[in-house]
N, C-alpha and C positions, 0 to 999 in steps of 0.2 A: 586823329590821324586822317589825312585827306582821302586815302584810299577807302576807308570805312564810310566816309560821307558819300563818296561816289557810289559805293556798293548799295547805299541806302537811297540812291537816286538824287542826291543833292549835288548840283553842278558846282556849288561853292567849294566843294572838296578840292577842285583843281587849284584854287587859290592857296590852299594849305600845303601844296606839294612843290618840291623843287623841280621845276621843269627845264632847268638849264642843262648844258652838256655834262657838267659835273654831276648834277642830279640824276641824269640818265645812267651814268656809270655807277653811282652809289646805289641805284635802285636794284642792281643785281645782288646786293647784300640780302635783299628780301628772298631771293632764291636760295641763298645759303641757309637762311632760317628755315625754309621749307625742308631742306635736306636734314637738318637737325630734328625737326618735328616729325617728319615721316619715318625716320630711321627707327624710332621706338615702336611705332605702329606696325611697320613691316617685320620687326623682330618678333612681336607678339603673334602676328599672323603666321609666320614660319613655324614657330614653336607649336602653335595649335594644329597646323597642317601635319606636322610630324606626329603629334600626340593622337591625331585622328586617323593615323595610318595612311595618309596620302603619300604617294610616291613622287619625289621630286629629285631631279638629277644634279642639283647643286647644293653646296653647303650654305649655312645661314649667311655668312658674309657675302658669298657669291650671289645669293638670292637678293639681299638688301642692295648691294651695289648694282646688280643687274636691273632691278626694278627702278632704282634711282636714275641710272643711265638711260633706260628706256623712256622714263618720264621726261627727263631733260631733253632728249632728242625729239620726243613728241612735241614738247613745248616749242622747241626751235622750229620744227616743221609747221606748227600752227601759226607762229609769228611770221614765218616766211609766206604762208598762205594769206595771212592778213595783209602783209605788205603788198603782195601781188593783187589783192582785191582793191586796194586803195588806188583808184585810177584818177580821181579828181585831184587837182593841185592842192586844195585845202586838206584833203584826206592825207595826201603824202606828207604835207608839212606837219600834220598833227600825229603822224605815225609814232615818232619818239614819245609823245605824250601817252599814247596807247600802251607802249612797252613799259613805261614807268608805272602807270596805274596797274597794269597786270602784274608786274614784278612785286609791287608793294601789297597788292591784294592777295597774292598767292599764300603768304604765311597766315593771313586771317582765315582763308578757306581751309588750310591745313589744320589749324587749331580747331575750327568748327567741326571738321570731319573726324578728327582724332578720336573722340569718344565713340563714334560709330565704328571706327576701325577696331578699337579695343573690344567693343561689345561683340562685333562679328567674330573676333578671334576667340573670345572666351565663352560665348553663348552659342552652342550649336542649335541654330534655328530649326533644323530638320527634326531635332529631338524635342522641341517644345510643343505645347498643345496648340490646337488650331487658333485659339484666341491670341496667343503670344505670337504665333507665326504671322497672323493677319496684322497685328500691331506692328511687327517688324517690317512687313511689306509696306504698310502705310507710312511708317517713318522714313523708309528708304525713298519712297515716291515723293514724299514731302520735301526731303532734302534735295532730291534731284530737281524738283520744280524750283526750289529756292536758288540752287546753283545756276539754273538756266536764267532766271530773272536777274541775278547778280551779273552774270556774264554778258547779257544783253545790255544792261545798264553801263557796264564798264566800256563797252565798245561805243555805245550811243553817245555817252558824255565825253569820252576821251577823244573821239574822232569828230564829234559834233555832226553826226549824221542822223537821218530820220530813223524812226523806230523800225520800219520795214527793212531798211538797209542794214541796220544793226542786227536784226533777226537773221537775215541772210548771211551776213559776215560771221555771226556766232555759229550758225549751223555748219557752214563750210569749215571753219577753223576747228570746231569740235570734232567733226567727222574726220578731218585730217589727223588730229591728235589721237583719236581712238584707234584708227586703223594703224597708224605708225606705232603706237604703244603696244597694241595687241600683237602685231607682226614681229616686233623686236623681242617681245617676251617669249613668243613661240620659238623664234630662232635661238634664243639663249636657254631654252628649256626651263623657263620659269613658270609655265602654266602647270597648275596642280592636276595630277591624274588620280583617279579613284584607286585606292589600294585594295 
């Protein structure tokens, strides 16, 4: 799959992707796969929050749908930010390529993160020994670093920009996505509160 090649830093991955107008439309099927993958993880997280006596103001379906809607809108905000950052004609011309690569890489990221979501749902880190808690922190930090590396590669290769510009674009779009997602989740009452 071309998106995986790009995530690994191989520019040849672009040749394995359909970059046509039809390919652009079909790439949104990747986001539908994300919905299917993330639903199971969100269901497990909700069940664990309830079992751990966390107070949340919505039902399980409301929690799952709300989280997915917040993530979807955050994704759209991040893509809008990326579009606005693309000022050079070459960057603007390659923006659809960036959308396609992001759409097809999203399910790969979801599959990679799913075991961590399940682990966080079923293993109460606060109840583990210091060694296990430290290992959990290192695992989380390692995954975060890997996701940053992958995100920068996606932008650098799909837009054909320098590494420094790719880092800037990644930082801005990630910041927009996190602020949007967190704000929407708070508005919808999806943040867990200690019970």
